[in-house]
C-alpha positions in Angstrom: 0.0 0.0 0.0 1.1 3.6 -0.8 -0.8 6.5 0.5 -0.3 8.3 -2.8 -1.5 5.2 -4.8 -3.9 6.2 -7.7 -4.2 2.7 -9.1 -1.3 3.0 -11.5 1.2 0.2 -11.1 4.8 1.2 -10.5 7.6 -1.0 -12.0 8.9 -3.3 -9.3 12.5 -2.3 -9.9 11.7 1.4 -9.6 9.6 0.7 -6.5 12.4 -1.3 -4.8 14.9 1.5 -5.6 12.7 4.4 -4.4 11.5 2.7 -1.2 15.1 1.8 -0.3 15.5 1.2 3.4 12.5 3.1 4.5 10.7 0.2 6.0 13.7 -0.5 8.3 14.5 3.1 9.1 10.9 4.2 9.6 10.9 2.1 12.8 12.7 5.0 14.3 9.7 7.2 13.4 6.8 4.9 14.2 6.0 6.1 17.7 6.3 9.8 16.6 4.0 9.3 13.6 1.4 7.8 16.0 1.9 10.8 18.3 1.4 13.2 15.4 -1.6 11.3 14.0 -3.3 11.5 17.4 -2.9 15.2 17.4 -4.1 15.4 13.8 -7.3 13.4 14.6 -8.1 15.5 17.6 -7.7 18.7 15.5 -9.8 17.3 12.7 -12.6 16.5 15.2 -12.4 20.1 16.6 -12.6 21.5 13.0 -15.7 19.4 12.3 -13.9 17.2 9.7 -14.3 14.1 11.9 -17.2 13.1 14.2 -16.5 12.5 17.8 -17.1 8.8 17.3 -14.7 8.6 14.4 -12.1 10.5 16.5 -12.6 8.1 19.4 -12.1 5.1 17.0 -8.9 6.6 15.6 -7.5 7.4 19.1 -8.2 3.8 20.1 -6.5 2.4 17.0 -3.5 4.7 17.5 -3.2 3.7 21.1 -3.1 0.0 20.0 -0.4 0.9 17.5 1.6 2.7 20.2 1.4 -0.4 22.4 2.6 -2.6 19.5 5.5 -0.3 18.9 6.4 -0.2 22.6 6.3 -4.0 23.0 8.2 -4.7 19.8 5.4 -6.4 17.9 4.8 -3.6 15.3 6.2 -4.4 11.9 6.1 -2.8 8.4 5.5 -5.6 5.9 6.8 -5.7 2.4 3.5 -4.6 0.9 3.7 -1.2 2.6 5.9 1.6 1.3 6.7 3.0 4.7 5.4 3.4 8.3 2.9 6.1 7.3 1.2 3.7 4.8 1.1 0.9 7.4 -0.5 3.1 10.1 -3.2 4.4 7.7 -3.9 0.9 6.4 -4.3 -0.4 10.0 -6.8 2.4 10.9 -8.7 1.9 7.6 -9.0 -1.9 8.0 -10.2 -1.5 11.5 -12.5 1.5 11.3 -13.3 2.0 7.6 -14.1 5.6 6.6 -12.6 7.0 9.8 -9.2 5.6 8.8 -9.6 7.0 5.3 -10.2 10.5 6.8 -7.0 10.7 9.0 -5.1 12.2 6.1 -7.5 15.1 5.6 -5.7 18.5 5.4 -2.2 16.9 5.5 0.3 15.8 3.0 2.9 13.0 3.3 5.4 15.9 3.2 4.3 17.5 6.5 3.4 14.0 8.0 6.9 12.7 7.5 8.5 16.0 8.5 6.5 16.2 11.7 7.5 12.7 12.7 11.2 13.5 12.0 11.0 16.8 14.0 9.5 14.9 17.0 12.1 12.2 16.7 15.1 14.6 16.5 13.7 16.7 19.3 13.3 13.7 21.5 16.8 12.5 20.5 18.5 15.7 21.5 16.8 15.5 24.9 18.0 11.9 25.5 21.5 12.7 24.3 21.6 15.7 26.6 20.5 13.6 29.6 23.3 11.1 29.0 25.8 13.9 28.5 24.8 15.5 31.8 25.2 12.1 33.5 28.7 11.9 32.0 29.5 15.4 33.2 28.6 14.4 36.7 30.9 11.3 36.5 33.7 13.5 35.3 33.2 16.0 38.1 33.1 13.2 40.7 36.4 11.8 39.3 37.8 15.4 39.3 37.0 15.9 43.0 38.3 12.4 44.0 41.7 13.0 42.2 42.2 16.7 42.7 45.4 16.1 44.6 46.8 13.5 42.2 49.4 15.3 40.2 50.3 14.5 36.7 52.7 16.1 34.2 50.9 18.5 31.8 52.1 18.1 28.2 52.6 20.5 25.3 54.1 19.4 22.0 54.2 15.9 23.5 56.8 17.2 25.9 56.3 17.1 29.7 55.7 20.8 30.5 54.4 21.7 33.9 52.6 20.1 36.9 48.9 19.5 36.4 46.4 17.3 38.1 43.8 14.7 37.2 41.3 16.9 38.8 42.0 19.6 36.2 42.0 17.0 33.4 38.6 15.4 34.3 37.0 18.8 34.9 38.3 20.1 31.6 36.3 17.5 29.7 33.2 18.1 31.9 33.4 21.8 30.9 33.8 21.1 27.2 30.9 18.6 27.1 28.8 21.5 28.5 30.0 23.6 25.6 29.1 20.9 23.2 25.6 20.8 24.7 25.2 24.4 23.4 25.2 22.8 19.9 22.6 20.2 21.0 20.5 23.1 22.4 20.6 24.8 19.0 19.6 21.5 17.3 16.8 21.1 19.8 15.5 24.7 19.0 15.4 23.9 15.3 13.7 20.5 15.9 11.2 22.2 18.3 9.1 23.6 15.4 5.7 22.2 14.4 5.3 21.8 10.6 2.0 19.8 10.7 -0.6 21.6 8.6 1.9 23.0 6.2 0.8 20.3 3.8 2.9 19.9 0.7 4.4 23.3 1.4 1.4 25.4 0.6 -1.0 25.0 3.6 -4.6 23.9 3.6 -7.9 25.5 2.8 -9.6 23.6 5.6 -10.1 25.4 8.9 -7.3 23.6 10.7 -6.0 24.7 14.1 -2.2 24.5 13.9 -1.8 26.0 17.4 -3.8 23.1 18.8 -1.6 20.5 17.3 1.5 22.4 18.4 0.3 22.2 22.0 -0.8 18.6 21.8 2.5 17.4 20.5 4.4 19.6 23.0 6.2 21.6 20.4 7.6 24.9 21.7 7.0 26.7 18.4 4.8 26.7 15.3 6.6 26.8 12.0 4.3 29.6 10.7 5.2 29.8 7.0 4.1 26.7 5.1 7.0 27.1 2.7 9.4 27.7 5.5 8.1 24.6 7.4 9.1 22.4 4.4 12.6 24.0 4.5 13.1 22.4 7.9 13.8 19.1 6.1 17.5 18.9 5.8 18.1 21.9 8.1 17.1 20.0 11.3 19.1 17.0 10.3 22.2 19.1 9.6 22.0 20.9 13.0 21.8 17.6 14.8 24.8 16.4 12.7 26.8 19.4 13.8 25.9 18.7 17.4 27.0 15.1 17.1 30.2 16.1 15.4 31.1 18.7 18.1 30.6 16.3 21.0 32.2 13.4 19.1 35.4 15.6 18.7 35.5 16.1 22.5 35.1 12.4 23.2 37.6 11.4 20.6 40.2 13.7 22.2 39.5 12.2 25.7 39.7 8.7 24.3 43.1 9.5 22.7 44.4 10.9 26.0 43.4 7.7 27.8 44.9 5.4 25.2 48.1 7.4 25.6 48.0 7.6 29.4 47.4 3.8 29.5 50.6 3.0 27.6 53.5 1.5 29.5 55.7 4.5 28.7 53.4 6.9 30.5 51.4 4.6 32.8 49.2 7.4 34.2 46.1 5.3 34.3 45.1 1.7 34.2 42.0 -0.1 33.1 40.7 -3.2 34.9 41.9 -6.4 33.2 38.3 -7.3 32.2 38.1 -4.0 30.3 41.0 -4.8 28.0 41.7 -7.2 25.2 44.8 -9.3 24.5 47.1 -10.3 21.7 47.1 -13.7 19.9 50.9 -13.8 20.0 52.0 -11.5 22.8 50.6 -12.8 26.2 51.5 -9.7 28.1 49.3 -7.3 26.1 46.3 -5.6 27.8 45.0 -3.4 25.0 42.6 -0.4 25.6 40.5 -1.3 22.6 37.4 0.2 24.1 38.9 3.7 24.0 40.5 3.1 20.6 37.1 2.2 19.1 35.5 5.2 20.8 38.2 7.4 19.2 37.6 5.8 15.7 33.8 6.0 15.9 33.8 9.6 17.1 36.2 10.5 14.4 33.9 9.0 11.8 30.9 10.9 13.3 32.8 14.2 12.7 32.2 13.7 8.9 28.4 13.7 9.3 27.8 17.4 8.7 29.8 17.4 5.5 28.0 14.2 4.3 24.6 15.8 4.9 25.6 19.1 3.3 26.8 17.3 0.2 23.4 15.5 0.0 21.3 18.7 0.2 23.4 21.8 -0.5 22.2 22.3 -4.1 18.5 21.9 -3.5 16.0 24.8 -3.9 13.0 25.3 -1.5 10.2 22.7 -1.4 10.3 19.0 -0.9 12.7 16.8 -3.0 13.1 13.0 -2.7 16.8 13.6 -2.1 15.8 14.1 1.5 14.9 10.5 1.9 18.5 9.4 2.1 19.1 11.7 5.1 17.5 8.9 7.2 20.2 6.4 6.0 23.0 8.9 6.6 21.9 10.0 10.1 19.7 7.7 12.0 22.1 4.8 12.6 25.0 7.1 13.6 22.7 8.8 16.0 22.1 5.4 17.7 25.8 4.6 17.6 26.5 7.9 19.4 24.2 7.0 22.3 26.0 3.6 22.5 29.3 5.5 22.7 28.0 7.6 25.6 26.8 4.5 27.3 30.2 2.7 27.1 32.0 5.8 28.3 29.6 6.0 31.3 30.4 2.4 32.0 34.1 2.4 31.6 35.2 5.8 33.0 34.2 5.2 36.7 36.5 2.1 36.6 39.5 4.0 35.5 42.4 3.7 38.0 44.7 6.6 38.6 48.4 6.1 39.3 49.5 8.1 42.3 52.8 10.0 42.9 53.7 10.3 39.2 55.7 13.4 39.7 58.1 11.7 42.1 59.8 10.1 39.1 63.1 11.6 38.2 62.2 11.9 34.5 59.6 14.6 35.4 62.0 16.8 37.4 62.1 19.3 34.6 58.3 20.1 34.9 59.3 22.1 38.1 61.5 24.6 36.2 58.7 27.3 36.4 58.5 26.7 40.1 62.3 27.2 40.3 61.9 30.5 38.4 59.1 31.6 40.6 61.2 30.9 43.7 64.0 33.1 42.3 61.5 35.9 41.4 60.1 35.9 45.0 63.7 36.4 46.3 64.1 39.5 44.0 65.5 38.1 40.8 64.0 39.6 37.6 62.0 37.1 35.5 64.2 37.2 32.5 67.4 36.7 34.6 65.7 33.8 36.5 64.5 32.2 33.3 68.1 32.2 31.8 69.6 31.0 35.1 67.3 28.0 35.4 67.6 27.2 31.7 71.4 27.1 31.9 71.2 24.9 35.0 69.1 22.4 33.0 71.6 22.5 30.1 74.7 22.0 32.2 73.2 19.3 34.5 73.3 21.4 37.7 69.5 21.9 37.9 67.9 20.8 41.1 64.1 20.8 40.9 62.1 22.9 43.4 60.1 19.9 44.5 58.5 21.7 47.4 55.8 22.4 44.8 52.7 23.5 46.6 49.4 22.2 45.3 47.6 25.3 46.7 47.4 27.0 43.3 46.2 23.9 41.5 43.8 23.3 44.3 42.3 26.8 44.1 42.0 26.6 40.4 40.3 23.2 40.7 37.8 24.3 43.4 36.9 27.4 41.5 36.5 25.4 38.3 34.2 22.9 39.9 32.0 25.6 41.3 31.7 27.3 37.9 31.0 24.1 36.1 28.3 23.0 38.6 26.7 26.5 38.2 26.7 26.0 34.4 25.0 22.6 34.9 22.3 24.1 37.2 21.6 27.0 34.7 21.2 24.5 31.9 18.8 22.4 33.9 16.8 25.4 35.0 16.6 27.4 31.8 17.2 25.2 28.8 14.3 23.5 27.0 16.8 20.8 26.1 16.9 19.4 29.6 13.6 20.6 31.0 12.2 17.0 31.2 15.2 15.8 33.3 
């Protein structure tokens, strides 16, 4: 069944090509098409285009479909083009004319777009919830290890003393920055296009404000032409959000792969979190973080992929948009899986104490030596040259009475600021208002 079928047979090869993977990918949209159809039926009843009895029948049938979707028994058989055809067929078979009326004053264009807007809006909220959970894990680790010093690196060279508290909190802070991109994507997804039809509205007395409220959209996409232009725009904003956060997680994963190496040995994963070698029995490989790094790097290509698919299209609907589901939906699911595995693995990470007691890190205290000379009255440039010459001629003795007071104050201030950012996000952002 096709909801646009006029009794003209389509060549089987053409049909197979044009349907593509829609039956499979539309399972992501099923619950949201049901949600939108419930709002559509209620609105049609209010407008006098459905009787109360017909609306009650449709609401009953849509609830039955929602239950099937939730318990995993809902399927889209081969005779249906997509989820929208299956849902309308189910309602028509069960309730006759009432099912045939559900599509009044809507086009497949705004029907599909509405389901996608609802799906992407819901996704950004779920991704934000997991991200905030990860932020809290990072802040807990930061507090627990604020006095565990580590060498800070620039140019892959040991540079100055740092701490694991600063390292963990840095990633917490940057994930909050990444959530700003998710908030932007949520804003674009939080627009109701239902009632825009094929892009030119409807002559029926529909109530678009009613459906906006019923589907819990924050905004109505007022222009029917503009509403159709959301297709592609919303997907791209979600892709940019995914790419931004993936970049942060890839960097963190790279740090941990490096820190887990025998040469640095800053951190250690439990044995059960590592894999081995088929020939070298001593190996304990951090594959989990290597795969996180690789998958996050791949996710960073998403915006470019989506732009190439849609960049040369004028306004209005084009079938090109169909492939956006193939390009985006599965990577979206994969990203949630990445967040889950990071949330699982990170709390088990073990930190090696007393790293800076090793002689090879003596040079990271040179700035402290300089500061000590400055405090005794030596000009900075003189102190800098004096310490530098001592390092070169082998007479350098590190100022190992390094006080953690400065790092501790920076850490404590940082945690307060980051927690305040989390609280503001929870209180004021529509992205996390459900949490």
